[in-house]
N, C-alpha and C positions, 0 to 999 in steps of 0.2 A: 206373484212372487218373483223377485228380482233373481237373477242368477246368483248374485253374491249370498243369496240365503241358502244355496244348495252346497252341501258339503260332498265333494266326490273324492276318493282316493286316486293315487297316481296309476296310470294305466301300466299294467305289466303285460308284455307280449305274451299271447297264448292264454292269458286268463281274463275272466270278465271283469268289467268295470264295476266298482262298488259305490252305492250311495247309502249312506247312513241315515235312517229315519228315526224319529222318536214317536213314541205312542204312549197315551195314558194306559193305565191298568186295564181300564174298561175296553179301551180301543182294541188293545192286544188281545185280550180274551174274546172279543167278537171275531177278530181276524183268526185267530187260532181254531175257535170253533167252526168257522165258515171253511177254512183250509182242510180241517179234518173232515167235515161232512163231504167234501169232494175229493178227499183222498189224495190231497196235494200237500208238498212241503210248503211251509209258510212264505219262503222267498219265491216259489213259483206261484202261488196264489196272488201275492203282492204284485209280482211282475206282470201276471196276465191281467190283473184288475187295472194296473196303471196303463198297459198298453191298448187295451179296450177303451179307456177314457181317451187316450190320446187319438186314436183312430177315430173316435166318435166325434171329436171336436176338429178334425181334419188334418192331423199331424201326420206325414208320411215317415214310414220307417226308412232309415238311411243305413245303407250296407256299407259298413267300412271294410277296407281291405288290409 
């Protein structure tokens, strides 16, 4: 996926960056169920899953100041 396919909001100092993602109804239901089973908020579940995948493929986390 190219970077132009990623929709990100403006960076607001002191607030997290936002990435908008669309899911089918079935995908959302599966994500909600999995997040609930782990007692996590949906955004936390998605963020953790994305970071695990990024780390698995060798992407390093960048610390921004």
